[in-house]
C-alpha positions as CSV (number, residue, x, y, z in Angstrom):
1,M,30.1,-105.6,146.3
2,R,33.2,-103.8,147.4
3,Y,34.5,-100.9,145.4
4,R,38.2,-100.2,145.1
5,Y,39.5,-96.7,144.2
6,F,42.8,-95.0,143.4
7,I,42.6,-91.6,145.1
8,S,45.0,-88.7,144.5
9,Y,45.0,-85.8,146.8
10,A,46.7,-82.6,147.8
11,H,47.7,-81.6,151.4
12,Q,49.6,-78.9,153.2
13,S,53.0,-80.3,152.3
14,G,52.3,-81.5,148.7
15,Y,50.5,-84.4,147.1
16,G,49.7,-88.0,147.9
17,N,47.8,-91.0,146.7
18,T,46.1,-94.0,148.3
19,E,43.9,-97.0,147.7
20,L,40.4,-96.9,149.2
21,H,37.9,-99.7,149.7
22,R,34.2,-98.8,150.1
23,D,30.9,-100.8,150.3
24,Q,29.1,-98.1,148.2
25,P,30.3,-96.3,145.0
26,I,31.5,-92.7,145.2
27,S,28.4,-90.9,143.9
28,N,28.4,-87.2,145.1
29,H,30.3,-84.3,146.5
30,D,29.6,-85.3,150.1
31,D,31.3,-88.7,149.5
32,V,34.4,-86.9,148.0
33,A,34.5,-84.4,150.9
34,A,34.2,-87.3,153.5
35,I,37.1,-89.1,151.8
36,G,39.3,-86.0,152.1
37,T,38.4,-85.7,155.8
38,R,39.2,-89.4,156.3
39,I,42.5,-89.2,154.5
40,A,43.5,-86.1,156.6
41,A,42.6,-87.9,159.9
42,R,44.4,-91.1,159.0
43,N,47.6,-89.3,158.0
44,N,47.6,-86.7,160.8
45,L,47.2,-83.8,158.2
46,P,45.4,-80.6,158.9
47,W,43.5,-81.0,155.6
48,A,43.4,-83.1,152.4
49,C,41.7,-82.3,149.1
50,V,40.8,-85.1,146.8
51,L,42.0,-84.1,143.3
52,N,40.9,-87.2,141.4
53,F,39.7,-90.7,141.9
54,Q,39.5,-93.8,139.6
55,R,37.7,-97.0,140.3
56,Y,39.7,-100.1,139.7
57,E,38.1,-102.5,137.3
58,E,37.3,-106.0,138.5
59,P,39.9,-108.5,137.2
60,R,38.6,-110.8,134.5
61,T,38.2,-114.4,135.5
62,A,36.5,-117.4,134.0
63,F,33.6,-116.7,136.4
64,N,32.8,-113.1,135.3
65,E,33.7,-113.0,131.6
C-alpha cells in the first residue's frame, strides 16, 4: 500500500508545502526528521522543518466501500 501525505514545512525564507508518497506510514519522530531532510535536499534549502502532515484518505470506489 502506498501512503500519500500533504506536508507543510518552514524553511529559511518562509513556508512551503508538498505532497509525499511513501511505502510505509509516518510513525515516529525519525520519519518526520528524515522527511524534513529530504525536502531540504530536493529544494536546495539549508534546512526544512516539518510543521504538520496529513494523510490523504483513499478515494471511495465501488471496490472499497
